[in-house]
Steps between C-alpha positions, in 0.01 A plus 500: 500500500215306338635594156841348582336179621290484185809524278674223696199274479459539125871431446487185718163358388537134397379333177175360642134526404426761769711684755363783717632714784271664756676767709344660806616769740285554808544764769274516803456693821289439811428770757300444817382681810353291782347655813640838393853356486686494166646165401821452302493575129529176301624527144643253253586437139492184290649478151548201271381308200368165383602328177246260344593261219258285297650256253395171340210450739697587813489792744779632720536815707764651724496815713798715595577824679829519308407670175856548384615321184636214713185470712265510201706243311485264798120540536447442127714187518299359793171573322622329179611193697166475682307535174698209359432288810126571494452438126234233439421499872262794518132469596258407219398797288809710579504766225762586245671836568324806359724777361481836676452761234395790721705806572298690755510709817244545777529733799246498781363839612671702773365855507682610819822297522540345844878547484449877493324495839770555763550222753423744781168592338406134455568434866308812602191368320529171687553671836195718444287196408624308804419779745151537354427129547505512883166672547420308819697333778344170391709510178770258617704458183522717192733592217558616146733392220603562140637231268635621166650296215670617181544231233668505159481205261658421164403190302727405209481239228818396317308548175464875567190542716519760778237595761577760769257564787517708818268533799482677834273356771384657825311340788395713801375309804338592833376292792332559836415235762263585782479295823273508803356244744663203328384596151734616219390634162724611214438727203742546214537706186692419183547124529385480136611854420813451289487692170727605217593864550682748719381734774168545318402154628453652847242740357329227297453291815414802722781409738475833684144430621553133587655517854197658667257262329675171580574601859133590551396169344726305739336666802151445357575131451591462868154617593314311224297177528614182329395437141175300483482148357280374218441506126451854380596755236860615505651820360879494464709816469764522223786433743342164596393421145871512413570187705180328387597543134861405570433174682181366339547619141865590441672193643248243368546634144881468492556251219816340638307431821215346295762281326624383842829689531419652841354193668802434727521857628171687488251249367308467177175654372138394484505636142567246222600569136161391362317777692626787283232644274201339674533498880284742699745640754270775626186697433459703182635802689844342536749637247869442576782633284873450480598861440865615504397830338380667825810711555476548878451132584810321624497227234471729198756440226534485122671160479533211743834355610515265200442784254131434420296814431240566770145587396169536683302175494181370661555206736130484595231672294137527611578228753643249247861381533684608184876454534767407756796689639757315294807628318644369175649182650184391681283594202700264278483220756125532558389589149313802640523873446634712784663831579847656528561418866831313524663702777791467742548667838868576435787457255598172671165324451345358180163635383190294581125556455397778738209725567554853374225764501184293554207739512126478559335731248255758640123479479259777598417698811662617820581323825184655644303345215637154583425543870153630417410165344571307823225428752728310741873462459853612581753732336868401547837672444870412511618142516630365832529126438449248224489127443437313174535134409773362275277501192404866558137411548370514859601817687455693822596868538501733799489881484609781731185710488129455432171687511155354543261557208132521586221609270741650247707704747841462661458456873718422800866400480567125538823333605660167404308456173557185292343329201552173312398330179590294195658695216255440214191502722617825656560676168167377366336680792640834375198728460644850506820663365585864568547748217811661355500771768542231770777309316828503696852403393695290750807281507705268718869401491445179697363239255703182551533206263758257360795303633726670594236751608445815298317789670371731231293816455138452389242765420123488545245770422140454606183675617308394812273200439178354641457124552181320603447233767860474625597308815607780740624451857682670786817405686714580801 
């Protein structure tokens, strides 16, 4: 089917400086069991393409789900007309079109294809997990779910370029809420657990062992004291570091946001173009990479949605801000280097600067080593709430689960843990980064940006980290 569409596109391509077609087919399925009761299977398919034309300084694009000869011709005509209308009216620094010379293919790993697991077997796994979550009558709400996505993409240039990519994503999720005497505590598993792969993802995340652990944690939290208040050392688990990196590094470094393109919707950034190359974003232990080469992460790919080749690059090195998250268009506008991160959430949206795989590179030592360096502090896991200002600077995060740290040892469980800070000050307080053996791959499908909104998949890999003198407090 894609081959037929490709032939039609090449036959219809207009005489312009650049004309591309990005085709995407997406199939997804959601399965859920709540309180030991199966929910309805939800499945869907989306299939279409977007034509982009650049000509004489103008840009036009048009999306269509009709990829017949008639439908493609109509979309190409609309894109040509819009390019003519926008000529000489584009933002300063808008680049000339770059020819796509690549002919490439990239297929994400899937060792045990999810489609080969029978529906009955998938549901049986969820039913088993659900039953194991209710370990105590105080577990008031509980459930388990699987979300799987299969995506095929083909990016074509009228000049002969061709990039085919395919991915399968799986996200298992569990939750358990415990209630007693007016108090409710919730523990979850998998909220940042989306990966590229098939059934092997369940083994990678140790899904089979998770129900007993999170249910026990929920009960322990009911009986735990509130998190103490004060300035103290803070150790964050990888699943909380994911959100910390996402909100206070990823979003501030998006170059279109720095240029002001997001100000009406999601704010701007405290980062300015003159900071790159000199600004101390964090301590010397902070090394952040844009890395689409980690195959299991959800934003791994060979080329972005404008056909730029994706390579591993340092965004922050030894604490110094090196480069922004800006694709070819923003790079030309800002006069700065960037990365291949122009991405769209679907065939009917244009690519914009997005986070992809934004990873914190490992240091040395185990979680126990980090904890062993703390005289008085708190260890926190699993994000529960977040708030950050519109320049991505001041923040406040709450977690599901915490442990007291006293004299280098993990102590009693604490409930309602929270911490707050200012992005650069917080990262400059980084004084411990776990080693390669503690480095965990995570991913979320929920990153929102742009008007109209685009929710997209973003990957983060990180070890646990130790921060000094953080403002920690409890809640209710």
